[in-house]
PyMOL Python script that loads the backbone (N, CA, C, O; Angstrom):
from pymol import cmd

cmd.read_pdbstr("""\
ATOM      1  N   MET A   1      25.445   3.080 -23.893  1.00  0.00           N
ATOM      2  CA  MET A   1      24.319   2.924 -23.366  1.00  0.00           C
ATOM      3  C   MET A   1      23.254   3.537 -23.066  1.00  0.00           C
ATOM      4  O   MET A   1      23.380   4.761 -23.080  1.00  0.00           O
ATOM      5  N   SER A   2      22.298   3.169 -22.811  1.00  0.00           N
ATOM      6  CA  SER A   2      20.868   3.675 -23.089  1.00  0.00           C
ATOM      7  C   SER A   2      20.531   4.920 -21.528  1.00  0.00           C
ATOM      8  O   SER A   2      20.856   4.613 -20.381  1.00  0.00           O
ATOM      9  N   PRO A   3      19.966   6.019 -21.832  1.00  0.00           N
ATOM     10  CA  PRO A   3      19.111   6.516 -20.448  1.00  0.00           C
ATOM     11  C   PRO A   3      19.225   5.713 -19.548  1.00  0.00           C
ATOM     12  O   PRO A   3      20.139   5.827 -18.731  1.00  0.00           O
ATOM     13  N   VAL A   4      18.329   4.720 -19.489  1.00  0.00           N
ATOM     14  CA  VAL A   4      17.656   4.189 -18.328  1.00  0.00           C
ATOM     15  C   VAL A   4      18.949   3.530 -17.977  1.00  0.00           C
ATOM     16  O   VAL A   4      18.769   3.397 -16.767  1.00  0.00           O
ATOM     17  N   ALA A   5      20.141   3.023 -18.214  1.00  0.00           N
ATOM     18  CA  ALA A   5      20.933   2.313 -17.883  1.00  0.00           C
ATOM     19  C   ALA A   5      22.231   3.371 -17.325  1.00  0.00           C
ATOM     20  O   ALA A   5      23.124   3.112 -16.518  1.00  0.00           O
ATOM     21  N   ARG A   6      22.039   4.266 -17.858  1.00  0.00           N
ATOM     22  CA  ARG A   6      22.685   5.698 -17.256  1.00  0.00           C
ATOM     23  C   ARG A   6      22.667   6.294 -16.269  1.00  0.00           C
ATOM     24  O   ARG A   6      23.588   6.756 -15.596  1.00  0.00           O
ATOM     25  N   ARG A   7      21.247   6.314 -16.098  1.00  0.00           N
ATOM     26  CA  ARG A   7      21.105   7.345 -14.647  1.00  0.00           C
ATOM     27  C   ARG A   7      20.663   5.891 -13.635  1.00  0.00           C
ATOM     28  O   ARG A   7      20.485   6.045 -12.427  1.00  0.00           O
ATOM     29  N   GLY A   8      20.562   4.922 -14.095  1.00  0.00           N
ATOM     30  CA  GLY A   8      20.940   3.876 -12.851  1.00  0.00           C
ATOM     31  C   GLY A   8      19.561   3.364 -11.577  1.00  0.00           C
ATOM     32  O   GLY A   8      19.557   2.907 -10.434  1.00  0.00           O
ATOM     33  N   ILE A   9      17.997   3.974 -13.114  1.00  0.00           N
ATOM     34  CA  ILE A   9      17.117   3.785 -12.266  1.00  0.00           C
ATOM     35  C   ILE A   9      16.579   2.534 -12.105  1.00  0.00           C
ATOM     36  O   ILE A   9      16.479   1.791 -13.082  1.00  0.00           O
ATOM     37  N   MET A  10      16.135   2.113 -10.758  1.00  0.00           N
ATOM     38  CA  MET A  10      15.804   0.590 -10.576  1.00  0.00           C
ATOM     39  C   MET A  10      14.493   0.446 -10.716  1.00  0.00           C
ATOM     40  O   MET A  10      13.849   1.294 -10.098  1.00  0.00           O
ATOM     41  N   LYS A  11      13.714  -0.532 -11.465  1.00  0.00           N
ATOM     42  CA  LYS A  11      12.782  -1.038 -12.055  1.00  0.00           C
ATOM     43  C   LYS A  11      12.052  -2.384 -11.693  1.00  0.00           C
ATOM     44  O   LYS A  11      12.577  -3.268 -12.371  1.00  0.00           O
ATOM     45  N   VAL A  12      11.265  -2.789 -11.067  1.00  0.00           N
ATOM     46  CA  VAL A  12      11.021  -3.786 -10.182  1.00  0.00           C
ATOM     47  C   VAL A  12       9.897  -4.502 -11.397  1.00  0.00           C
ATOM     48  O   VAL A  12       8.808  -3.971 -11.611  1.00  0.00           O
ATOM     49  N   LEU A  13      10.265  -5.533 -11.994  1.00  0.00           N
ATOM     50  CA  LEU A  13       9.736  -6.586 -13.115  1.00  0.00           C
ATOM     51  C   LEU A  13       9.126  -8.089 -11.926  1.00  0.00           C
ATOM     52  O   LEU A  13       9.594  -8.584 -10.901  1.00  0.00           O
ATOM     53  N   LYS A  14       8.244  -8.287 -12.529  1.00  0.00           N
ATOM     54  CA  LYS A  14       7.482  -9.774 -12.340  1.00  0.00           C
ATOM     55  C   LYS A  14       8.272 -10.327 -13.462  1.00  0.00           C
ATOM     56  O   LYS A  14       8.576  -9.783 -14.524  1.00  0.00           O
ATOM     57  N   VAL A  15       8.583 -11.683 -12.961  1.00  0.00           N
ATOM     58  CA  VAL A  15       9.270 -12.699 -13.850  1.00  0.00           C
ATOM     59  C   VAL A  15       8.532 -14.186 -13.340  1.00  0.00           C
ATOM     60  O   VAL A  15       8.410 -14.639 -12.202  1.00  0.00           O
ATOM     61  N   ILE A  16       8.103 -14.734 -14.649  1.00  0.00           N
ATOM     62  CA  ILE A  16       7.885 -16.182 -14.419  1.00  0.00           C
ATOM     63  C   ILE A  16       8.778 -16.773 -14.636  1.00  0.00           C
ATOM     64  O   ILE A  16       9.617 -16.589 -15.518  1.00  0.00           O
ATOM     65  N   VAL A  17       8.690 -18.024 -13.413  1.00  0.00           N
ATOM     66  CA  VAL A  17       9.398 -18.962 -13.811  1.00  0.00           C
ATOM     67  C   VAL A  17       8.817 -20.280 -13.631  1.00  0.00           C
ATOM     68  O   VAL A  17       8.102 -20.531 -12.660  1.00  0.00           O
ATOM     69  N   GLU A  18       9.101 -21.149 -14.549  1.00  0.00           N
ATOM     70  CA  GLU A  18       8.160 -22.533 -15.062  1.00  0.00           C
ATOM     71  C   GLU A  18       9.485 -23.731 -14.692  1.00  0.00           C
ATOM     72  O   GLU A  18      10.566 -23.894 -15.258  1.00  0.00           O
ATOM     73  N   LYS A  19       8.868 -24.445 -13.507  1.00  0.00           N
ATOM     74  CA  LYS A  19       9.882 -25.827 -13.841  1.00  0.00           C
ATOM     75  C   LYS A  19       9.106 -26.733 -14.577  1.00  0.00           C
ATOM     76  O   LYS A  19       7.906 -26.903 -14.793  1.00  0.00           O
ATOM     77  N   HIS A  20      10.567 -27.463 -15.016  1.00  0.00           N
ATOM     78  CA  HIS A  20       9.868 -28.453 -16.391  1.00  0.00           C
ATOM     79  C   HIS A  20      10.913 -29.412 -15.741  1.00  0.00           C
ATOM     80  O   HIS A  20      11.689 -29.075 -14.846  1.00  0.00           O
ATOM     81  N   PRO A  21      10.837 -30.593 -16.280  1.00  0.00           N
ATOM     82  CA  PRO A  21      11.553 -32.008 -16.274  1.00  0.00           C
ATOM     83  C   PRO A  21      12.771 -31.913 -16.287  1.00  0.00           C
ATOM     84  O   PRO A  21      13.395 -32.584 -15.464  1.00  0.00           O
ATOM     85  N   ASP A  22      13.269 -31.322 -16.930  1.00  0.00           N
ATOM     86  CA  ASP A  22      14.593 -30.947 -17.260  1.00  0.00           C
ATOM     87  C   ASP A  22      15.395 -29.656 -17.182  1.00  0.00           C
ATOM     88  O   ASP A  22      16.436 -29.350 -17.765  1.00  0.00           O
ATOM     89  N   GLY A  23      14.397 -28.746 -16.020  1.00  0.00           N
ATOM     90  CA  GLY A  23      15.200 -27.407 -15.584  1.00  0.00           C
ATOM     91  C   GLY A  23      14.049 -26.422 -15.589  1.00  0.00           C
ATOM     92  O   GLY A  23      12.868 -26.727 -15.753  1.00  0.00           O
ATOM     93  N   TYR A  24      14.519 -25.234 -15.395  1.00  0.00           N
ATOM     94  CA  TYR A  24      13.419 -24.157 -15.285  1.00  0.00           C
ATOM     95  C   TYR A  24      13.744 -23.045 -16.145  1.00  0.00           C
ATOM     96  O   TYR A  24      14.795 -22.548 -16.550  1.00  0.00           O
ATOM     97  N   VAL A  25      12.426 -22.793 -16.306  1.00  0.00           N
ATOM     98  CA  VAL A  25      12.837 -21.494 -17.346  1.00  0.00           C
ATOM     99  C   VAL A  25      11.835 -20.164 -16.992  1.00  0.00           C
ATOM    100  O   VAL A  25      10.778 -20.277 -16.371  1.00  0.00           O
ATOM    101  N   ALA A  26      12.213 -19.273 -17.354  1.00  0.00           N
ATOM    102  CA  ALA A  26      11.724 -17.564 -16.686  1.00  0.00           C
ATOM    103  C   ALA A  26      11.885 -16.794 -17.951  1.00  0.00           C
ATOM    104  O   ALA A  26      12.675 -16.986 -18.875  1.00  0.00           O
ATOM    105  N   TYR A  27      10.939 -15.853 -17.791  1.00  0.00           N
ATOM    106  CA  TYR A  27      10.544 -14.693 -18.667  1.00  0.00           C
ATOM    107  C   TYR A  27      10.376 -13.505 -17.651  1.00  0.00           C
ATOM    108  O   TYR A  27      10.081 -13.601 -16.460  1.00  0.00           O
ATOM    109  N   PRO A  28      10.597 -12.497 -18.293  1.00  0.00           N
ATOM    110  CA  PRO A  28       9.266 -11.323 -17.526  1.00  0.00           C
ATOM    111  C   PRO A  28       8.567 -11.018 -17.977  1.00  0.00           C
ATOM    112  O   PRO A  28       8.583 -11.139 -19.202  1.00  0.00           O
ATOM    113  N   LEU A  29       7.259 -10.301 -17.221  1.00  0.00           N
ATOM    114  CA  LEU A  29       6.402  -9.682 -17.730  1.00  0.00           C
ATOM    115  C   LEU A  29       6.775  -7.942 -17.714  1.00  0.00           C
ATOM    116  O   LEU A  29       7.475  -7.227 -16.998  1.00  0.00           O
ATOM    117  N   GLY A  30       5.727  -7.678 -19.143  1.00  0.00           N
ATOM    118  CA  GLY A  30       5.914  -5.821 -18.964  1.00  0.00           C
ATOM    119  C   GLY A  30       7.577  -5.673 -19.511  1.00  0.00           C
ATOM    120  O   GLY A  30       8.290  -4.949 -18.818  1.00  0.00           O
ATOM    121  N   LEU A  31       8.116  -6.243 -20.556  1.00  0.00           N
ATOM    122  CA  LEU A  31       8.849  -5.774 -21.862  1.00  0.00           C
ATOM    123  C   LEU A  31       8.122  -6.367 -22.952  1.00  0.00           C
ATOM    124  O   LEU A  31       7.388  -7.337 -23.144  1.00  0.00           O
ATOM    125  N   LYS A  32       8.860  -4.920 -23.909  1.00  0.00           N
ATOM    126  CA  LYS A  32       8.182  -5.382 -25.141  1.00  0.00           C
ATOM    127  C   LYS A  32       9.513  -6.495 -25.744  1.00  0.00           C
ATOM    128  O   LYS A  32      10.689  -6.380 -25.401  1.00  0.00           O
ATOM    129  N   GLY A  33       8.925  -7.658 -26.798  1.00  0.00           N
ATOM    130  CA  GLY A  33       9.663  -8.500 -27.486  1.00  0.00           C
ATOM    131  C   GLY A  33       9.644  -9.609 -26.574  1.00  0.00           C
ATOM    132  O   GLY A  33       8.737  -9.691 -25.746  1.00  0.00           O
ATOM    133  N   VAL A  34      10.732 -10.640 -26.655  1.00  0.00           N
ATOM    134  CA  VAL A  34      10.758 -11.917 -26.200  1.00  0.00           C
ATOM    135  C   VAL A  34      12.168 -11.429 -25.627  1.00  0.00           C
ATOM    136  O   VAL A  34      13.064 -10.767 -26.151  1.00  0.00           O
ATOM    137  N   VAL A  35      12.011 -12.111 -24.113  1.00  0.00           N
ATOM    138  CA  VAL A  35      13.011 -12.186 -23.240  1.00  0.00           C
ATOM    139  C   VAL A  35      12.974 -13.231 -22.531  1.00  0.00           C
ATOM    140  O   VAL A  35      12.206 -13.267 -21.569  1.00  0.00           O
ATOM    141  N   VAL A  36      14.028 -14.627 -22.933  1.00  0.00           N
ATOM    142  CA  VAL A  36      13.705 -15.736 -22.004  1.00  0.00           C
ATOM    143  C   VAL A  36      14.943 -16.605 -21.866  1.00  0.00           C
ATOM    144  O   VAL A  36      15.837 -16.783 -22.693  1.00  0.00           O
ATOM    145  N   ALA A  37      14.794 -17.148 -20.546  1.00  0.00           N
ATOM    146  CA  ALA A  37      16.392 -17.832 -20.031  1.00  0.00           C
ATOM    147  C   ALA A  37      15.884 -19.105 -19.459  1.00  0.00           C
ATOM    148  O   ALA A  37      14.692 -19.416 -19.444  1.00  0.00           O
ATOM    149  N   GLU A  38      16.771 -19.759 -19.033  1.00  0.00           N
ATOM    150  CA  GLU A  38      16.719 -21.401 -18.797  1.00  0.00           C
ATOM    151  C   GLU A  38      18.041 -21.786 -17.568  1.00  0.00           C
ATOM    152  O   GLU A  38      18.791 -20.822 -17.411  1.00  0.00           O
ATOM    153  N   GLY A  39      18.270 -22.571 -17.027  1.00  0.00           N
ATOM    154  CA  GLY A  39      18.652 -23.160 -15.787  1.00  0.00           C
ATOM    155  C   GLY A  39      18.210 -24.424 -15.047  1.00  0.00           C
ATOM    156  O   GLY A  39      17.100 -24.853 -14.733  1.00  0.00           O
ATOM    157  N   ASP A  40      19.299 -24.814 -14.898  1.00  0.00           N
ATOM    158  CA  ASP A  40      19.246 -26.098 -14.129  1.00  0.00           C
ATOM    159  C   ASP A  40      18.660 -26.153 -12.709  1.00  0.00           C
ATOM    160  O   ASP A  40      18.225 -27.143 -12.120  1.00  0.00           O
ATOM    161  N   THR A  41      18.737 -24.936 -12.303  1.00  0.00           N
ATOM    162  CA  THR A  41      18.514 -24.345 -10.879  1.00  0.00           C
ATOM    163  C   THR A  41      17.256 -23.355 -10.951  1.00  0.00           C
ATOM    164  O   THR A  41      17.282 -22.581 -11.908  1.00  0.00           O
ATOM    165  N   TYR A  42      16.080 -23.255 -10.026  1.00  0.00           N
ATOM    166  CA  TYR A  42      15.587 -21.823 -10.081  1.00  0.00           C
ATOM    167  C   TYR A  42      16.188 -20.328 -10.123  1.00  0.00           C
ATOM    168  O   TYR A  42      15.778 -19.321 -10.702  1.00  0.00           O
ATOM    169  N   GLU A  43      17.462 -20.580  -9.188  1.00  0.00           N
ATOM    170  CA  GLU A  43      18.489 -19.436  -9.164  1.00  0.00           C
ATOM    171  C   GLU A  43      18.990 -19.618 -10.237  1.00  0.00           C
ATOM    172  O   GLU A  43      18.603 -18.628 -10.858  1.00  0.00           O
ATOM    173  N   LYS A  44      19.628 -20.233 -10.952  1.00  0.00           N
ATOM    174  CA  LYS A  44      20.323 -20.179 -11.921  1.00  0.00           C
ATOM    175  C   LYS A  44      19.547 -19.633 -13.423  1.00  0.00           C
ATOM    176  O   LYS A  44      20.069 -18.944 -14.299  1.00  0.00           O
ATOM    177  N   ALA A  45      18.193 -20.166 -13.392  1.00  0.00           N
ATOM    178  CA  ALA A  45      17.502 -19.533 -14.299  1.00  0.00           C
ATOM    179  C   ALA A  45      16.993 -17.735 -13.931  1.00  0.00           C
ATOM    180  O   ALA A  45      16.868 -16.897 -14.825  1.00  0.00           O
ATOM    181  N   LEU A  46      16.801 -17.496 -12.692  1.00  0.00           N
ATOM    182  CA  LEU A  46      16.353 -16.107 -12.572  1.00  0.00           C
ATOM    183  C   LEU A  46      17.603 -15.478 -12.634  1.00  0.00           C
ATOM    184  O   LEU A  46      17.386 -14.356 -13.092  1.00  0.00           O
ATOM    185  N   ALA A  47      19.216 -15.666 -12.335  1.00  0.00           N
ATOM    186  CA  ALA A  47      20.228 -15.064 -12.667  1.00  0.00           C
ATOM    187  C   ALA A  47      20.044 -14.736 -14.303  1.00  0.00           C
ATOM    188  O   ALA A  47      19.998 -13.605 -14.788  1.00  0.00           O
ATOM    189  N   GLU A  48      19.962 -15.855 -14.945  1.00  0.00           N
ATOM    190  CA  GLU A  48      20.085 -15.606 -16.328  1.00  0.00           C
ATOM    191  C   GLU A  48      19.171 -14.931 -16.571  1.00  0.00           C
ATOM    192  O   GLU A  48      19.546 -13.860 -17.049  1.00  0.00           O
ATOM    193  N   VAL A  49      17.943 -15.030 -16.465  1.00  0.00           N
ATOM    194  CA  VAL A  49      16.773 -14.019 -16.761  1.00  0.00           C
ATOM    195  C   VAL A  49      17.495 -12.476 -16.390  1.00  0.00           C
ATOM    196  O   VAL A  49      17.970 -11.728 -17.244  1.00  0.00           O
ATOM    197  N   LYS A  50      17.464 -12.271 -15.291  1.00  0.00           N
ATOM    198  CA  LYS A  50      18.159 -10.893 -15.199  1.00  0.00           C
ATOM    199  C   LYS A  50      18.767 -10.398 -15.970  1.00  0.00           C
ATOM    200  O   LYS A  50      18.556  -9.279 -16.438  1.00  0.00           O
ATOM    201  N   SER A  51      20.090 -11.521 -16.394  1.00  0.00           N
ATOM    202  CA  SER A  51      20.964 -10.764 -17.258  1.00  0.00           C
ATOM    203  C   SER A  51      20.464 -10.662 -18.913  1.00  0.00           C
ATOM    204  O   SER A  51      20.933  -9.927 -19.782  1.00  0.00           O
ATOM    205  N   ALA A  52      19.428 -11.589 -19.020  1.00  0.00           N
ATOM    206  CA  ALA A  52      19.337 -11.327 -19.951  1.00  0.00           C
ATOM    207  C   ALA A  52      17.953  -9.908 -20.244  1.00  0.00           C
ATOM    208  O   ALA A  52      17.853  -9.264 -21.288  1.00  0.00           O
ATOM    209  N   ILE A  53      17.458  -9.819 -19.558  1.00  0.00           N
ATOM    210  CA  ILE A  53      16.730  -8.321 -18.921  1.00  0.00           C
ATOM    211  C   ILE A  53      17.375  -7.120 -19.158  1.00  0.00           C
ATOM    212  O   ILE A  53      17.166  -6.233 -19.986  1.00  0.00           O
ATOM    213  N   GLN A  54      18.435  -7.290 -18.028  1.00  0.00           N
ATOM    214  CA  GLN A  54      19.765  -5.967 -18.281  1.00  0.00           C
ATOM    215  C   GLN A  54      19.952  -6.226 -19.477  1.00  0.00           C
ATOM    216  O   GLN A  54      18.797  -6.093 -19.882  1.00  0.00           O
ATOM    217  N   PHE A  55      20.692  -6.566 -20.583  1.00  0.00           N
ATOM    218  CA  PHE A  55      20.820  -6.652 -22.186  1.00  0.00           C
ATOM    219  C   PHE A  55      19.681  -6.348 -22.551  1.00  0.00           C
ATOM    220  O   PHE A  55      19.997  -5.332 -23.170  1.00  0.00           O
ATOM    221  N   HIS A  56      18.540  -6.415 -22.674  1.00  0.00           N
ATOM    222  CA  HIS A  56      17.838  -6.022 -23.362  1.00  0.00           C
ATOM    223  C   HIS A  56      17.290  -4.280 -23.290  1.00  0.00           C
ATOM    224  O   HIS A  56      16.837  -3.484 -24.113  1.00  0.00           O
ATOM    225  N   ILE A  57      17.574  -4.250 -22.046  1.00  0.00           N
ATOM    226  CA  ILE A  57      17.092  -2.713 -21.844  1.00  0.00           C
ATOM    227  C   ILE A  57      18.116  -1.843 -22.211  1.00  0.00           C
ATOM    228  O   ILE A  57      18.022  -0.644 -22.474  1.00  0.00           O
ATOM    229  N   GLU A  58      19.410  -2.777 -22.201  1.00  0.00           N
ATOM    230  CA  GLU A  58      20.630  -1.192 -22.190  1.00  0.00           C
ATOM    231  C   GLU A  58      20.478  -1.385 -24.342  1.00  0.00           C
ATOM    232  O   GLU A  58      20.850  -0.407 -24.990  1.00  0.00           O
ATOM    233  N   THR A  59      20.106  -2.261 -24.889  1.00  0.00           N
ATOM    234  CA  THR A  59      19.753  -2.659 -26.182  1.00  0.00           C
ATOM    235  C   THR A  59      18.928  -1.480 -26.750  1.00  0.00           C
ATOM    236  O   THR A  59      19.186  -0.810 -27.750  1.00  0.00           O
ATOM    237  N   PHE A  60      17.877  -1.370 -25.899  1.00  0.00           N
ATOM    238  CA  PHE A  60      16.565  -0.663 -26.476  1.00  0.00           C
ATOM    239  C   PHE A  60      16.211  -0.073 -25.600  1.00  0.00           C
ATOM    240  O   PHE A  60      15.005   0.119 -25.753  1.00  0.00           O
ATOM    241  N   GLY A  61      16.664   0.495 -24.442  1.00  0.00           N
ATOM    242  CA  GLY A  61      16.467   1.618 -23.515  1.00  0.00           C
ATOM    243  C   GLY A  61      14.828   1.837 -23.062  1.00  0.00           C
ATOM    244  O   GLY A  61      14.118   0.837 -22.957  1.00  0.00           O
ATOM    245  N   ASN A  62      14.345   3.013 -22.836  1.00  0.00           N
ATOM    246  CA  ASN A  62      13.025   2.782 -22.228  1.00  0.00           C
ATOM    247  C   ASN A  62      11.595   2.239 -23.536  1.00  0.00           C
ATOM    248  O   ASN A  62      10.407   2.299 -23.219  1.00  0.00           O
ATOM    249  N   ASP A  63      11.994   1.829 -24.715  1.00  0.00           N
ATOM    250  CA  ASP A  63      11.546   1.186 -25.410  1.00  0.00           C
ATOM    251  C   ASP A  63      11.228  -0.058 -25.596  1.00  0.00           C
ATOM    252  O   ASP A  63      10.425  -0.562 -26.381  1.00  0.00           O
ATOM    253  N   ALA A  64      12.290  -0.768 -24.395  1.00  0.00           N
ATOM    254  CA  ALA A  64      12.318  -1.954 -23.963  1.00  0.00           C
ATOM    255  C   ALA A  64      10.681  -2.002 -23.371  1.00  0.00           C
ATOM    256  O   ALA A  64       9.895  -2.811 -23.864  1.00  0.00           O
ATOM    257  N   PHE A  65      10.339  -1.250 -22.492  1.00  0.00           N
ATOM    258  CA  PHE A  65       9.138  -1.382 -21.293  1.00  0.00           C
ATOM    259  C   PHE A  65       7.801  -1.294 -22.103  1.00  0.00           C
ATOM    260  O   PHE A  65       7.558  -0.681 -23.143  1.00  0.00           O
ATOM    261  N   GLU A  66       6.995  -2.101 -21.308  1.00  0.00           N
ATOM    262  CA  GLU A  66       5.206  -1.644 -21.944  1.00  0.00           C
ATOM    263  C   GLU A  66       5.251  -0.139 -21.439  1.00  0.00           C
ATOM    264  O   GLU A  66       6.167   0.553 -20.994  1.00  0.00           O
ATOM    265  N   ASN A  67       3.802   0.117 -21.699  1.00  0.00           N
ATOM    266  CA  ASN A  67       3.409   1.651 -21.659  1.00  0.00           C
ATOM    267  C   ASN A  67       2.915   1.419 -19.877  1.00  0.00           C
ATOM    268  O   ASN A  67       2.755   2.479 -19.272  1.00  0.00           O
ATOM    269  N   ASP A  68       2.725   0.351 -19.213  1.00  0.00           N
ATOM    270  CA  ASP A  68       1.265   0.128 -18.562  1.00  0.00           C
ATOM    271  C   ASP A  68       2.161  -0.535 -17.318  1.00  0.00           C
ATOM    272  O   ASP A  68       2.177  -1.709 -17.687  1.00  0.00           O
ATOM    273  N   ASP A  69       2.791  -0.505 -16.276  1.00  0.00           N
ATOM    274  CA  ASP A  69       2.999  -1.829 -15.310  1.00  0.00           C
ATOM    275  C   ASP A  69       2.177  -2.225 -14.942  1.00  0.00           C
ATOM    276  O   ASP A  69       1.113  -1.610 -15.009  1.00  0.00           O
ATOM    277  N   ILE A  70       2.293  -3.686 -14.261  1.00  0.00           N
ATOM    278  CA  ILE A  70       1.653  -4.804 -14.622  1.00  0.00           C
ATOM    279  C   ILE A  70       1.299  -5.017 -12.670  1.00  0.00           C
ATOM    280  O   ILE A  70       2.063  -5.600 -11.900  1.00  0.00           O
ATOM    281  N   MET A  71       0.142  -4.448 -12.333  1.00  0.00           N
ATOM    282  CA  MET A  71      -0.121  -4.571 -11.153  1.00  0.00           C
ATOM    283  C   MET A  71      -0.234  -6.058 -10.414  1.00  0.00           C
ATOM    284  O   MET A  71       0.455  -6.593  -9.545  1.00  0.00           O
ATOM    285  N   GLU A  72      -1.135  -6.384 -10.975  1.00  0.00           N
ATOM    286  CA  GLU A  72      -1.549  -8.134  -9.967  1.00  0.00           C
ATOM    287  C   GLU A  72      -1.146  -9.157 -11.925  1.00  0.00           C
ATOM    288  O   GLU A  72      -1.334  -8.756 -13.074  1.00  0.00           O
ATOM    289  N   THR A  73      -0.610 -10.401 -11.425  1.00  0.00           N
ATOM    290  CA  THR A  73      -0.904 -11.366 -12.320  1.00  0.00           C
ATOM    291  C   THR A  73      -1.501 -12.439 -11.702  1.00  0.00           C
ATOM    292  O   THR A  73      -1.480 -12.659 -10.491  1.00  0.00           O
ATOM    293  N   PHE A  74      -2.030 -13.099 -12.545  1.00  0.00           N
ATOM    294  CA  PHE A  74      -2.750 -14.421 -12.325  1.00  0.00           C
ATOM    295  C   PHE A  74      -2.396 -15.825 -13.039  1.00  0.00           C
ATOM    296  O   PHE A  74      -2.168 -15.846 -14.249  1.00  0.00           O
ATOM    297  N   VAL A  75      -2.362 -16.833 -12.364  1.00  0.00           N
ATOM    298  CA  VAL A  75      -2.121 -17.692 -13.205  1.00  0.00           C
ATOM    299  C   VAL A  75      -3.580 -18.334 -13.046  1.00  0.00           C
ATOM    300  O   VAL A  75      -4.187 -18.332 -11.975  1.00  0.00           O
ATOM    301  N   ALA A  76      -4.120 -18.934 -14.348  1.00  0.00           N
ATOM    302  CA  ALA A  76      -5.468 -19.751 -14.811  1.00  0.00           C
ATOM    303  C   ALA A  76      -5.350 -20.958 -15.409  1.00  0.00           C
ATOM    304  O   ALA A  76      -4.359 -21.405 -15.985  1.00  0.00           O
ATOM    305  N   GLU A  77      -6.372 -21.448 -15.252  1.00  0.00           N
ATOM    306  CA  GLU A  77      -6.553 -22.820 -16.180  1.00  0.00           C
ATOM    307  C   GLU A  77      -7.030 -22.401 -17.154  1.00  0.00           C
ATOM    308  O   GLU A  77      -7.206 -21.186 -17.252  1.00  0.00           O
ATOM    309  N   VAL A  78      -7.379 -23.235 -18.144  1.00  0.00           N
ATOM    310  CA  VAL A  78      -8.424 -23.183 -19.055  1.00  0.00           C
ATOM    311  C   VAL A  78      -8.998 -24.778 -19.885  1.00  0.00           C
ATOM    312  O   VAL A  78      -8.174 -25.657 -20.136  1.00  0.00           O
ATOM    313  N   ASP A  79      -9.819 -24.868 -20.075  1.00  0.00           N
ATOM    314  CA  ASP A  79      -9.991 -26.341 -21.022  1.00  0.00           C
ATOM    315  C   ASP A  79     -10.258 -25.846 -22.547  1.00  0.00           C
ATOM    316  O   ASP A  79     -11.097 -25.115 -23.073  1.00  0.00           O
ATOM    317  N   ILE A  80      -8.859 -26.786 -23.118  1.00  0.00           N
ATOM    318  CA  ILE A  80      -8.766 -26.430 -24.451  1.00  0.00           C
ATOM    319  C   ILE A  80      -9.036 -28.106 -24.800  1.00  0.00           C
ATOM    320  O   ILE A  80      -8.720 -29.103 -24.152  1.00  0.00           O
ATOM    321  N   ARG A  81      -9.827 -27.950 -26.235  1.00  0.00           N
ATOM    322  CA  ARG A  81      -9.869 -29.648 -26.679  1.00  0.00           C
ATOM    323  C   ARG A  81      -8.910 -29.520 -28.095  1.00  0.00           C
ATOM    324  O   ARG A  81      -8.997 -28.918 -29.165  1.00  0.00           O
ATOM    325  N   VAL A  82      -7.929 -30.473 -27.429  1.00  0.00           N
ATOM    326  CA  VAL A  82      -7.067 -31.003 -28.666  1.00  0.00           C
ATOM    327  C   VAL A  82      -7.205 -32.295 -29.199  1.00  0.00           C
ATOM    328  O   VAL A  82      -6.512 -32.646 -30.154  1.00  0.00           O
TER     329      VAL A  82
END
""", "prot")
cmd.dss("prot")
cmd.show_as("cartoon", "prot")
cmd.util.cbc("prot")
cmd.orient("prot")
């Protein structure tokens, strides 16, 4: 078990939840690597990503976290020619 999990430190992470026609996709901000989960409902996707985050932290310990906390998160639109 990693030092983070052993000490029981609580850390708040921001999680993005996207609604798609066939369900929800959730992923955290502030972690190194890729952590993604899905669910049929918002609640299920959030529960699944929480479990995936916990596994990621137990696997990588303090190295799982980005160096700086994310203070604010914005959603913006950009025009892209396709």
